[in-house]
C-alpha positions in Angstrom: 48.1 102.3 48.8 46.8 98.9 47.8 48.1 96.2 50.1 48.4 92.8 48.4 48.5 90.8 51.5 46.8 87.8 50.1 47.8 85.0 52.5 49.9 87.2 54.7 48.0 86.5 57.9 47.5 82.8 57.6 47.8 80.1 60.3 51.0 78.4 61.1 50.2 75.0 59.5 52.5 75.4 56.5 55.4 76.3 58.8 55.2 73.0 60.5 54.9 71.2 57.2 58.1 72.7 56.1 60.0 70.7 58.8 61.5 73.8 60.4 63.3 71.8 63.0 65.8 70.6 60.4 67.1 74.2 60.2 67.7 74.8 63.9 71.4 74.7 63.5 71.8 78.2 62.1 74.7 80.1 63.6 74.2 82.8 66.1 76.8 85.5 66.9 76.8 87.7 70.0 75.4 91.2 69.5 77.9 94.0 69.8 76.2 97.3 70.9 79.4 99.2 69.9 79.5 97.7 66.4 80.4 100.1 63.5 77.1 100.3 61.6 78.7 102.1 58.7 80.2 98.7 57.7 76.9 96.9 57.7 74.0 96.8 55.2 70.6 95.1 55.2 68.3 93.0 53.2 64.7 93.2 54.5 61.9 91.0 53.2 58.3 92.3 53.6 55.0 92.0 51.8 54.7 94.1 48.7 52.8 97.4 49.2 52.9 97.0 53.0 55.3 99.8 53.7 55.9 103.4 52.8 57.5 103.8 49.3 60.4 105.9 50.7 61.2 103.5 53.6 64.6 102.3 52.4 65.9 105.8 51.4 64.5 107.4 54.6 66.2 104.7 56.8 69.5 105.2 55.0 69.3 108.9 55.3 68.8 108.7 59.0 71.2 105.9 59.9 73.7 105.7 57.0 72.9 102.0 56.6 72.1 100.9 53.1 69.0 98.7 52.9 67.6 96.6 50.1 63.9 95.7 50.4 62.7 92.5 48.7 59.1 91.4 48.6 57.3 88.2 49.5 53.6 87.6 48.7 52.8 85.2 51.5 54.1 83.8 54.8 54.7 80.5 53.1 56.9 82.1 50.5 59.3 83.8 52.9 59.4 80.7 55.2 60.4 78.5 52.3 63.2 81.0 51.5 64.3 81.1 55.1 64.4 77.4 55.5 66.0 76.5 52.1 69.6 77.1 53.3 71.6 78.0 56.4 72.0 81.6 55.1 69.1 82.9 53.0 70.8 86.3 52.7 68.0 88.1 54.6 68.6 90.0 57.8 65.1 91.1 58.8 62.0 89.2 57.8 58.4 90.4 58.3 56.1 87.5 59.2 52.8 87.1 61.0 53.0 86.3 64.7 52.2 82.6 64.5 54.9 82.2 61.9 57.4 84.0 64.1 56.5 81.7 66.9 57.2 78.6 64.7 60.4 80.0 63.3 61.7 80.8 66.8 60.8 77.3 68.0 62.9 76.0 65.1 65.9 78.0 66.3 66.0 80.4 63.3 65.4 83.8 65.0 67.8 86.0 66.9 66.8 87.1 70.4 66.3 90.8 70.3 68.8 93.1 72.0 66.4 95.4 73.8 69.2 98.0 74.6 69.3 98.6 70.9 65.5 99.0 70.5 64.6 101.8 72.9 61.7 102.8 70.8 59.9 99.7 72.1 58.6 102.1 74.7 56.3 103.7 72.1 54.3 100.5 71.9 51.0 100.0 73.8 51.8 97.9 76.9 49.4 95.2 75.6 51.7 94.8 72.5 54.2 93.2 74.8 51.8 90.6 76.1 50.8 88.8 72.9 50.5 85.0 73.2 52.8 84.1 70.3 55.8 85.9 71.9 55.2 87.3 75.4 57.6 90.1 76.1 58.6 90.4 72.5 61.7 88.3 73.0 62.3 87.5 69.3 59.8 89.8 67.4 58.4 93.3 67.5 54.9 94.0 66.2 54.6 96.1 63.0 50.8 96.2 62.4 47.8 94.5 64.0 44.1 94.2 63.5 41.1 92.0 63.4 38.7 90.3 61.0 35.0 91.1 60.6 32.3 92.0 58.1 32.8 94.7 55.6 29.4 95.7 54.0 27.4 98.2 52.0 24.3 99.1 54.1 22.5 100.3 50.9 22.9 96.8 49.5 22.3 94.6 52.6 19.3 96.6 53.8 20.4 96.0 57.4 23.5 96.2 59.7 24.9 92.7 60.2 25.7 91.8 63.8 26.5 88.1 63.7 28.8 85.8 61.7 25.6 83.9 60.9 24.6 86.8 58.7 27.5 85.6 56.5 27.4 81.9 57.1 23.6 81.6 56.7 22.7 84.7 54.7 19.2 86.0 54.1 17.9 84.8 50.7 18.3 88.2 49.1 22.1 88.1 49.9 22.8 84.7 48.4 25.4 85.1 45.7 26.4 88.5 47.1 28.8 87.6 49.8 32.5 86.5 49.9 34.7 84.7 52.4 38.5 84.5 52.9 40.0 81.3 51.5 43.1 81.2 53.7 42.6 78.2 56.0 42.4 79.7 59.5 40.3 82.6 58.3 38.0 80.4 56.3 37.3 78.5 59.5 37.1 81.6 61.8 33.4 82.6 61.4 32.1 79.0 62.0 34.4 78.5 64.9 33.2 81.7 66.6 29.5 80.8 65.9 30.2 77.4 67.6 31.6 79.2 70.6 35.1 77.7 69.9 38.6 79.1 69.9 40.2 80.4 66.7 43.1 78.2 67.7 41.0 75.0 68.2 42.8 71.7 67.8 39.7 69.5 68.3 39.0 67.3 65.2 35.3 67.1 66.2 35.1 70.9 66.2 36.7 71.1 62.8 34.3 68.5 61.4 31.4 70.8 62.5 33.1 73.7 60.8 33.3 71.7 57.6 29.6 70.9 57.7 28.8 74.6 58.1 31.2 75.6 55.3 29.7 73.0 52.9 26.4 74.7 53.4 27.7 78.2 53.3 29.7 77.7 50.1 26.5 77.3 48.1 25.5 80.8 49.1 28.8 82.6 48.2 29.7 84.7 45.3 33.3 83.6 45.8 36.2 82.8 48.1 38.3 85.9 47.7 41.4 87.2 49.6 42.5 90.0 47.3 39.7 91.6 45.3 36.8 91.4 47.8 36.8 95.1 48.5 36.6 95.9 44.8 33.6 93.6 44.5 32.0 95.6 47.4 32.7 98.9 45.8 31.4 97.8 42.4 28.2 96.4 44.0 28.9 92.9 42.9 29.1 91.9 46.6 27.0 93.4 49.4 28.9 91.9 52.4 32.4 90.3 52.7 34.6 88.7 55.3 37.5 91.1 55.6 40.6 92.1 57.5 39.9 95.5 58.9 42.7 97.3 57.0 41.4 96.0 53.7 37.9 97.2 54.5 39.6 100.6 54.7 40.4 100.3 51.0 36.7 100.0 50.2 35.9 102.9 52.5 38.5 105.0 50.7 36.5 104.5 47.5 33.0 104.4 49.0 32.5 106.2 52.3 29.2 104.5 52.9 31.0 101.1 53.4 31.1 100.0 57.1 33.0 97.5 59.1 31.8 95.5 62.1 33.2 92.8 64.4 30.4 90.3 64.9 28.9 89.7 68.4 30.4 86.2 68.6 33.9 87.8 68.6 36.9 87.4 66.2 40.7 87.3 66.2 43.7 89.5 66.8 46.3 89.1 64.1 49.7 90.6 64.3 52.4 91.1 61.6 55.9 91.2 63.1 59.5 92.1 62.5 62.1 89.4 63.1 65.9 89.2 62.9 67.5 86.1 61.5 70.2 84.2 63.4 72.0 83.8 60.1 72.3 87.6 59.7 75.8 89.0 59.6 74.4 92.4 60.3 72.5 91.9 63.5 73.3 95.3 65.0 72.1 97.1 61.8 69.0 94.8 61.9 68.2 95.9 65.5 68.7 99.6 64.3 66.1 99.0 61.6 63.6 97.5 64.0 64.1 100.4 66.3 63.7 102.9 63.4 60.4 101.3 62.5 59.1 101.8 66.0 59.8 105.5 66.0 56.5 107.3 66.4 56.8 109.4 63.2 57.8 106.3 61.2 54.9 104.2 62.4 52.5 107.1 61.9 53.7 107.2 58.3 53.2 103.4 58.0 49.6 103.7 59.3 48.9 106.6 56.9 50.5 104.6 54.0 48.9 101.2 54.4 45.7 102.1 56.3 46.3 99.4 58.8 46.5 100.0 62.6 49.8 99.9 64.3 50.4 98.8 67.9 52.4 102.0 68.6 50.6 104.3 71.0 52.7 107.3 70.2 52.0 106.9 66.5 48.3 106.4 66.8 48.0 109.4 69.2 49.6 111.6 66.6 47.3 110.6 63.6 45.3 113.3 62.0 41.8 113.2 63.6 40.3 113.7 60.1 42.0 110.5 58.9 40.8 108.6 62.0 37.3 109.9 61.4 37.4 108.6 57.8 39.0 105.2 58.8 37.9 104.5 62.4 39.6 101.1 62.3 43.0 102.8 62.4 42.5 103.8 66.0 40.7 100.8 67.5 42.0 100.8 71.0 43.9 97.7 72.4 40.9 97.1 74.7 38.8 96.4 71.6 41.4 94.5 69.6 42.2 92.3 72.6 38.7 91.1 72.8 39.7 88.9 69.9 41.9 85.9 70.3 45.6 86.2 69.4 46.2 83.8 66.5 49.0 81.3 67.4 50.8 78.5 65.8 48.8 75.2 66.3 51.7 72.9 65.4 51.0 69.7 63.6 47.3 70.3 63.8 47.7 73.0 61.3 47.6 70.4 58.5 44.0 69.8 59.5 43.1 73.4 58.7 44.9 73.0 55.4 43.0 69.8 54.7 39.7 71.5 55.6 40.3 74.5 53.3 41.4 72.2 50.5 38.3 70.0 50.7 35.9 72.9 50.9 37.5 74.6 47.9 37.4 71.4 45.9 33.8 70.5 46.8 31.3 70.8 44.0 
């Protein structure tokens, strides 16, 4: 299934720019573990094509709770909707971890009632220790992964090992590489080559990133967040910066495609489920989150979207043949946690936005 994530794993800069603090007055009602769920219904907002097609009907069949799924294209889009009024009419919102962090700091998220989410026990222990929300107080992870190089060995002629293979490509690869345009992910390769954090808030470091990107831009085929894997399959590109799950879409069409995390390291991004304080159906929302964390459901999610899930029970039950075809699906937490968890960088996020804007606009 094609996952049009686009900017779904961006940094938290735009969240800050939306002045979330002005919305911190959303109402919060106590959770009633004995609530009659038959009287509740749900509206869930998630990225298009990032969930099994039968999710809504399957959930209703199991719980009796009607659910309407609406789609958002980016984190910015759903955040704008959540902050436009005191009650956006959404009960559960899927957002990336750094956005969940910013939304919580603004007072918009409901603290999770863990007694209603017993399936949390299916998660890897490491999935409860992520920097944007330690202990999963206000969010539960849905999918996670990392960023690296997705490439065609027959076209590169070698196996890349460094972000420098992308930033400063060999002459024969000039015009045959792409990079992500989303601001934090545009900066990531240069930050790692410089030995810096993916969450850096040092203006001097970002200036060095800009210098590198001005040089790299001249060697690129394109900045591309949505069709880079198609360019790889067609042969228009030989190597691309990619989220691991999207590299799987290329592998599905061309088994010779490979994915590698460069030696300088990378990130750990997480997409999460959150419950809004403004929701009038909080108990049903907790039931939905708990349902998603069922081993069989998360297994179905991984099989449908070809992204890894932080659910040990689900990963352990995947068909070995599927894992052999898409090794990224079963990257162990020990490997993923070698990357830095992406967190909200507050007001400094506007500097990443400025960097990306200037690079994209440069001649």
